[in-house]
C-alpha positions in Angstrom: 55.9 -101.4 -143.3 52.5 -101.8 -144.7 51.7 -102.8 -148.3 48.5 -102.8 -150.4 47.3 -105.1 -153.0 44.4 -105.6 -155.2 42.6 -108.7 -156.4 39.9 -109.5 -159.0 38.0 -112.7 -159.9 35.0 -113.6 -162.2 33.4 -116.8 -162.7 30.6 -118.1 -164.9 27.4 -119.0 -163.4 25.7 -122.2 -164.4 22.6 -124.0 -163.3 23.2 -127.1 -161.1 26.4 -125.7 -159.2 26.5 -124.5 -155.8 27.2 -120.5 -155.3 29.9 -120.3 -152.6 31.1 -116.6 -151.7 33.4 -115.9 -148.8 33.0 -119.6 -147.7 29.1 -119.2 -147.4 26.9 -121.3 -149.4 24.3 -118.9 -151.0 20.8 -120.1 -152.0 20.7 -119.6 -155.6 19.4 -121.8 -158.7 22.9 -121.0 -160.4 26.5 -121.3 -159.0 29.9 -120.5 -160.0 31.8 -122.9 -162.1 35.7 -123.4 -161.9 38.4 -125.7 -160.9 38.0 -125.3 -157.3 34.8 -124.4 -155.4 34.7 -121.2 -157.6 34.3 -118.9 -154.6 35.0 -115.7 -156.4 35.2 -113.4 -153.3 37.7 -115.5 -151.6 39.7 -115.8 -154.7 39.9 -112.1 -155.0 40.9 -111.7 -151.4 43.7 -114.3 -151.9 45.1 -112.5 -155.0 44.9 -109.1 -153.1 46.9 -110.6 -150.1 49.5 -112.2 -152.3 49.9 -109.0 -154.4 50.3 -107.0 -151.4 53.3 -109.1 -150.3 54.7 -109.3 -153.9 54.1 -113.0 -153.9 52.4 -113.5 -157.3 48.9 -114.7 -157.6 46.4 -117.4 -156.9 47.3 -119.3 -160.2 50.9 -119.4 -159.2 50.3 -120.9 -155.7 47.2 -122.9 -156.6 47.3 -123.7 -160.3 44.1 -125.0 -162.0 46.4 -127.5 -163.8 47.3 -129.3 -160.6 44.5 -131.8 -159.8 45.5 -131.4 -156.0 43.5 -128.1 -156.2 40.3 -129.7 -157.9 37.2 -128.8 -156.0 39.3 -127.2 -153.4 37.6 -125.4 -150.6 38.8 -121.6 -151.1 38.5 -120.8 -147.4 41.1 -123.5 -146.9 43.3 -121.9 -149.7 42.8 -118.6 -147.8 44.2 -120.4 -144.7 47.2 -121.6 -146.7 47.7 -118.2 -148.1 48.1 -116.6 -144.4 50.9 -119.4 -144.0 52.6 -118.2 -147.5 52.4 -114.7 -146.2 53.7 -115.5 -142.7 56.7 -117.3 -144.2 57.6 -114.2 -146.3 57.4 -112.0 -143.2 53.7 -110.6 -143.7 50.4 -110.7 -141.8 47.1 -109.4 -142.9 45.9 -106.1 -141.7 42.5 -105.5 -143.4 40.4 -106.3 -146.3 37.9 -104.5 -148.4 35.8 -106.0 -151.0 32.9 -105.9 -153.3 30.9 -108.6 -154.9 29.2 -107.9 -158.1 26.0 -110.3 -158.5 22.8 -109.7 -160.0 20.8 -112.1 -157.9 20.3 -113.3 -155.3 20.7 -110.2 -153.1 23.8 -110.8 -150.7 22.7 -108.0 -148.0 21.9 -110.5 -145.4 24.9 -112.7 -145.9 27.6 -109.9 -145.9 28.2 -110.3 -142.2 28.7 -114.1 -142.4 30.9 -113.7 -145.3 33.2 -111.0 -143.7 33.1 -113.0 -140.5 34.4 -116.4 -142.2 37.1 -114.5 -143.8 38.1 -112.6 -140.7 38.1 -115.6 -138.6 40.5 -117.5 -141.3 42.8 -114.5 -141.5 42.6 -114.2 -137.6 41.5 -110.5 -137.7 38.8 -108.9 -135.8 35.6 -108.9 -137.8 35.5 -105.2 -138.4 38.7 -105.4 -140.4 37.1 -107.3 -143.1 34.5 -105.2 -145.0 32.2 -106.9 -147.7 30.0 -104.8 -150.0 27.4 -106.3 -152.6 26.6 -104.7 -155.8 24.6 -105.5 -159.0 25.0 -105.1 -162.5 22.1 -103.0 -163.1 21.1 -105.4 -166.0 24.3 -104.6 -167.9 27.1 -106.8 -168.9 27.7 -110.4 -168.0 27.1 -109.6 -164.2 23.8 -107.9 -164.9 22.5 -110.3 -167.3 23.0 -113.1 -164.6 25.7 -115.0 -166.3 28.5 -114.2 -163.9 29.8 -113.2 -160.5 32.9 -110.9 -160.0 34.6 -109.7 -156.9 37.3 -107.0 -156.4 39.2 -106.9 -153.2 41.9 -104.7 -151.7 44.0 -106.0 -149.0 46.9 -104.3 -146.5 49.6 -106.4 -145.3 52.2 -105.5 -142.6 55.6 -106.8 -142.2 56.2 -109.1 -139.3 58.6 -107.2 -136.7 62.1 -108.9 -136.6 61.5 -111.2 -139.7 64.3 -111.2 -142.2 62.8 -110.2 -145.8 
């Protein structure tokens, strides 16, 4: 049986912080601020995967109230999410995601981002699709104050796994 989930995430952009998206460091004067490395794209993917399997959300498994996750590498959290899925009898099938960021442009980095996420999920690279959008000068994304991501994930139940 296949199941689908959606995940979203948004982080404030500030000067002096790194901007990491999909495990890739993006050359930018502003970066995302948060409890972990604030990798907005990876957080949306994690939420989509957990939601597809009916396993809650990123805050349940990696709460920002726990110092254990302070400055955590979100790609490592994605790897732990795969373990959580497997324990529950699911495996990732595919991801489709959009990153909303006014600047810098992400076109040349989308392949690297999808490759990092695909490698972590142990999926063929063409099973992870990343799109980049701007805010067209509107709202907090368009004004350069935030980065946002939306992801949809499909998971499949692992054959012969008790559910």
